[in-house]
C-alpha positions, 0 to 999 in steps of 0.5 A: 105524672101527677096523681093524688100521692104527689107528682113525678118530675124529671131532671135529665136522667133523674126521676124525682118524686114530690110527695103531697106532704112536700107540696104547700098546704094551700095546693089541693089535688084536682082529679079529672082528665088533666090531674093537677095540684091547684092553689085555692085561688087558682093562680098556680097549677102543677100538671103534666109538662109544668116546669117546677123548681124543687129541692132534692132532699133524698136520693137512692141509686139503683143498678140502672137508675137514680131516684130522688125525693124532692120538695116544693114546700120552701121559699122560691120553689114551685112552678116556673113555667105553666104549659097552659099559658104558653 
């Protein structure tokens, strides 16, 4: 799920939230029928079903779920598979 606050990712049973503050500064949120984060030159796009490489920077364990906070604002992190090119 992608919204103006950031995006949610899944890794197995774990839900990971990446805040817009932890997304590179050159990526901006684009609203519309398919919300996404896109680079200024349009070469990289994060949207629903995109595969991303991220780093987990925080966790919280609940009685039934595990929640994580992640970042893609680091070297070698970001989109690794764009569903629109498949």
